N, C-alpha and C positions, 0 to 999 in steps of 0.2 A: 716755669720757675727760671729766674735769672740769678746767677751767682758769679761774682767776680772770681777770676782765676786764683788770686791770692790776696786776701785781706790781712793775713796773719804774718806780716813781714816784720813785725816788731816783737812784742811779747803778747801772750794771750790775754793779758790784763789791759792792753792799750786801748783806750776809748777812741772812737772816731771823732775827729775834730771837724768843726764847722766854723765858718767865719762869724764871729760873735763880737758884741761890743766889749769895750775894755771894762775891767773891774773898776768900781767907782772910787775906791780908796786910793787916791793918787799919792805919789811920792816925788821928791826932788831927786836928782841924780845921786845925792850923797846920803839919803836917809830912806828908811822904810817905815811907813806908818800902817800898822796892821788894822784890818777891819773885817767885817763879815765877808764870807765867800759867796759867789753866785749860787743860786739855789740848786743848780744841777750838779755842783761839786761840793756842796756843803756837807760837812761831817763834824762829829763832835770834836771840838777843840781846834779845828782847822781854821786858820786865819789867812786872809789874802790881801794883796796890795798890788801896785804897779810901780815900775821903775823905768825911767827914761834912759836910753842909751843912744850912742851915735849910730846912725845908719851906716856910715862909712868911717871906720876907725883910722883911715888915712886922712880924714878931715874931721877930727873929733869935735870941732866947734860948729859943724854944719848941721844938717837936718837930723832930727831925732825921731826914734820910734819907741814904742812902749813894749815892755816885757812884763807879763803877768806872773806874779810870784805868790807862793803859799808857804805856810809854816805850820808844822805840828810841833809845838814847843814841848820840851822836856817838862814833865810834871814837877820835878824837884830841881830847881836851878842850881842848888849847891852840888848836885851830882853831875851836872852837865859838863862835858869836857869840850864841846865844840859844836860845829855845824856839819850836817851830812846832806850834801846836795844830791839830788836824785834825778834820774831820767829813765822813762820806761822803754824808750826805743822809738823806732820809726824808720827814717825821718818822716815827719808829718804828724806824729802823735802828740796829743796834749798831755802835759805832765802836771797840770795844776792840782788835780785831785790825787796824785800818785802817793804822797805821804800817807793819806788815809787808806789807800788801797794796800800799801805795804803793811800798815798796822793791822788791818783786818785780815791780811793773808798770813800772819804769823811772825812778823818781824819781832824778834825776841825783846822782852821787856827791858833787859839790860842794855840793849841798843837804844831803845826809845828813851831810856833814862839818861843815856850818855850824850845824846845829841838833840838839838833842834833839827827836825827833818824838814828839808826844804824842797819844794817842787816848783816847777815853772813851765809855762808854755814857751817853747823856743821861738825865736824870731820867725815871723811868717805864719805862725800856727795859732789857731783858736783865739784866745782873748789877748794874746800879744798882737801887735800890728800884723794882720793876716795878709797872705798873698792869694791870688786867684789866677787860674788859667781859663776861667769861664768854661769849665768842662760841662758838657751836656750830660743828662742822665745816662744816655747810651754810652758815652765815653767813660763815665764813672763805672758803669757795669762791666766794661771790658776788663777792668782789673789792672793789677800792677805788672803782670806778665803779658807778653803778646800771645795771641792764639798759637796753638801748636802748629809748627811749620813742618809739613811732610815733604815739601819740595822747595827748590829755589824760588819757584813762582810764588809760593805762599809768602816767602820773605819779601819779595818785591811788592806783592799786593799790600802787605801790612805797612810798607814804607810810606804809603800815602797817608794812612791814619796817623803814623808817628810824626810825619812832617806837619800835619794839620795841628796837632796838639802843641808841638814846639812853637809854631807860629802864634797860636793863641796865647801861650805863656809870654811870648816876647812882645805882644801888642795889647795885653790886658791893661786895665786901669791901675794895676800894681806893678807894671813892668819896671818902674823906677827902682824897685827892690831887687830885681833879678840878679844883678852882679854882686849883691851884698848878702844874699840869703845862702850862707855857706856854713859848714861845720866850724871853720876857724873863727868866723865872726860870732857864732853862737858860743864858742868857748870864751871869747872875749866878753860876751854878755855875762857869762857865768862869773868872770872875775869882777865885773861891775857889781853883780849881786853880792859877791864876797865882801867887796869894799863897803857897800851900802849896809851890810849887816855888821860891820865894824869888827871883823875878825881877820887876823893875819894870814890864816890858812883855812882851807876847807877840806873835809873828807868828801868822798864821792862814792855813790853806788849807782852804776849804770848797767842797763840790760840791752842786749841786742845792738842796734845801731848806737845806743847809749855807750857801748864800749868804745866805739871809735871816737865819739864826742869826748869821753873821759881821757882816752889816749892822747887826743889832740890837746886837751886842756893841760894835762900834766907835762906835755912836751913844751907848750908855749909858756907855762907858768910853773916850772918845777919847784921853785922855792915857795910857792903858795899852795902846794899840794900836801895834804896831810896823809890820810890813809885812803888809798884808791882801790876800789873793788870793781872789776870789770867782769860781768856775768853774761856768758853766751856770746862769744867774741867773733867779730869780723876780723879779717886780716888787716895788716898795717896800712893798707891803702883805702880802707873803708869800703863804701859802696861803689866800686868801680865795675868795669865790665867783667872782670874775673869773679868778683863776688856775685854778680847776677848769674853768671853761668854756674857758679858753685851751688846754687839752690838745687840743681838737678842731682849733684852728688849727694847733697843732704837728703833728698828723697830716697836715693839708693841706700844710704846709711841707715835710715830710720825705718824703711818699709818692712824689713824682716821682723821687727817687733809686732807690726800689725798682722803680718802673715801668720806668725805663731799664735797670736791672739785669736784670729778667726779660725784657724785649723783646730784649735783646742775647744771650739764651740760649734759642734756640727749642726746645731739647730739653725745656723745662718745659711747653711747649704752652699758655702763658698769654696769648699775643698777640705779634704781630710788631712792634707799635709801643707806645709808652707809653700812647697813648689806648686801645688794645685791652686792655692790662693793667688800666687803670683801670676800663674797662667790666666786665672779669672780676670785679673786686672787688665791684661792685654786684650783678652777677649771682649770685655765690656767696652774698652776704649775703642777698639775697631768697630764694634757694632754701633756705638754712639757717633763715631765719626761718619759712618755711612747713613745713619738714620737717628736723629735726636729723639729723645723721649721727654715729653712735657717741657720742652725748651732746654733740656740738658744735652749738650753735644759732648764729643770726646774731650774738648778743651776744658769745659766746665767740670766734667767728671774728674779729670786729672787734678784740677784746681781744688775742688771740694775735698778730695782725698788728701792732698798735700796740706791744706789748712788744718785738717783735723788730726794730723800726725803731730801737731805741736804739743799735745798733752795726752797722757794715757787715759784720762777721763773722757776724752772725745772719741776713743776708738770704737765704742759701741755705735756711735752715730755713723761712722764710716761703714761698718758692717750692715747696719739697717738700710742705709742708702743703697749700697751695692745690692742687697737682697731684693729690694723693691725694683731696682732697674733690671735685675736678672730675671725676675719672675713676672714682671708686668703688673705688679701691685701698685697702688697709689703711692707716690713718693711721700716720705715723712715730711711733716711741716718744717719749714726752714724760716727763721726770722727774716723779715724784709731787710734789704740793705739800708743802712743809714745813709745820710747825705755825706758822701765821701769827697766832695769837691775840694774843700780846703786841705784835707789830709793828703790827697793825691797831688794837688797843685804844689804844696809845700815839699812833698817828697821829690817831685820832679826838679824843683828849684835846687834842692840840696845835692841830689845825686848827679844831676847833669852839670851843676856849677862847680862841684868840688874837683872833678877830674875831667880830662878829655876822653871821649869815647871814640871808637872807630866811626868814620864819617862817610863810609861808602856802603852801599847795599851789598856789594860783593863780599865784603868782610863778614857780614852777618850771615850770608848764605854759606860761607865756608864754616863758620862757627856752628851753625845749625846742622850742617851735614856731619861734622865731627861728633857733636854731642848727641845727635839722634842715635848714633852707634854706641858711644861710650855710656850714655845714660838715657836709654830709650824711654823711660817712664815720663820724664819731664824735659829732657834736653832740647827737644825740638821747639819748646816754648822759651825757656830761659836764655837760649843762645840767639834768639831771633831779635829783630830790630825794634827799637823804641824811640821815644822823643829825643833822648840824649844824642842820637846820631845827627840830629839837625839843630842842636842847640846853638845859640849865638856864640861867636868865637870869643867875644870879650870876656876875659877872666880878670878878677881883681888881683889875684896873686897865685903863686904856685901852691900845690898841695903841701900840707905840713908833713915832713918826714919824721916818722916815729923812730926813735933811736934809744941808745942806752945811757945818754947823758942826763944825770939827775939823781935824786935820792932813791934808795932801794925801798920803795914804799908802795909797790903795785902788786895786787893779788888778782890773778886771773882764775875764774872758776868756770868749768865747762862740762857739759854732758858729752859722753862719747858719741852718741847717736842723735845729734841735733839736726833737724831738717833745715832750719832757717839760717843758722850760723854753724856750718859743719866744723868738725874738729880740725880739719886741715887748715882752716883760716886761723883758728886759735893758736895752733902750733907756730904758724908764721909770725903772729903777733908776739908770742912768747920769745921767739928768737930775736925779733927786732928790739924788744926791751932789754934783752941781755941780763945784766946783773941787777937791773932795776926791779925785776919781777920774779914771782914764784907762780906756779900754776897748779891748781887742784882739779883733777879730772875725775868725774863720777861715772861709773859703769851703769848708765841708765840712758833712756831715750827721752826725747822731748826738748822743748825750747824754754830755757829758764831753769836755774838751779836754786837760787836763794832769794827769798825764803820759801819759795813755792814747792821745791822738790822734797822728796821723801828721804834723801840720802843724808843720814845723820852725820856721817864723817865729813862730807863736804860742807853742810850747813854749819857744823861746829867750827870748822876751820875759818869760815868767814866771820862768825860771831866773835871768836877769840881775837882775830885781827882787828876788827872794828872796835872792840872794847879794851884791848890791852896793847895793841900794836904788834903783837907777836905773829909772825908768819911761820909756816912750816920751814924747817931748816933746808929743805930741798923740795923740788916738785913732788907732788903727792898724788897717788892714784887711789881712789876710794872704791872698794869692791861694791858690787850690786847688793842691795838689801831686799829681802822678801817683802811682798805686799803686806801691808798691815790691815 
């Protein structure tokens, strides 16, 4: 069995992107002509098109790339109040089918009646002009986090793999896109979509990394931002080295929910108390570090566990997986990995291109030594070295600084125990927005609140804002709700 350490870095609904041909219904830079969607994203009433945008906004009359766009139109145009642009997260995740995913996942009818819901594949992704790093299947299977580093030597050893991937990205056939595949340029693409749709402002619903994309958009284009909802929030600097290390804190925040779940179900045999379940985690990790089982080593065990903490409905999979590893039973079947080449390549382009990362092996050795102690479940991995340490120095621009200048039209919504985007980052983003924002925090675990979560208080707050423009008068904490 091979399993990447973390494929769930966006939302649990994010589909794997591959390098695919462009949608056939083309458009000029100023118009959108809707047509049928590709078969693999086709859904009732979903329409698709493409839009041309500048590769380099510093040279707007130069080379152009394509952005694939979709629309789930409001059924009753007379009730429609505007456009709701959406992003499922990533970076690297395709969003072309996301309007249909949201509708199928319970996006309230009053929201669907109020907006044309718009999806798109960000630049570099899927059916937009895609990037590649020519990642091999083995490199894809290594996942988004480095292997768990138990020692400084482990970090030094991984540096060779990280350097190789960075070199592949910088010399691939799409290396000409490398300096321009950034969050800021994707935000500018969003504004081109807005203009092509012929609306003066857009509302926005972004999840996970999509919160940083939305924060950058409303910072660059505050006057063109209508109602901005950011769900499961990164900090104001996006996916920088701090955010990567923060995954380990998210694991610590979320794991007690699983420990309580497993302890309450003695048939799994993982422990009668949450403390015993926690001890079982470290026992299994040590055993698998020493002797892998069916291709599962300690790194993959940690990663499988982390991935499935993204949703309460996946907790039984974690318990069954642990049970099989603990007792020597055959491992439960796991779906094969999809082709992750484009998703991972686009992700590296964005996170490494947006900000500068430490560029010495010694820095990551120090980080791993600290985080192995502070967050022993995952810290030895998320603090270790990756391709961003060896990224080309050339940057098109400085990172966008999120601040409080602009209209008070931002609503942050956040689970208290989110493994992928921990509450600590959401609080930092809330402080950065100042008077522009309100935050709704739900006492529940998992990654993603609206419309996927079960917390009525949080969901209702978002629906009211999207449909009426009214936000809570002050930051709101929503109590836990019992399982239904």
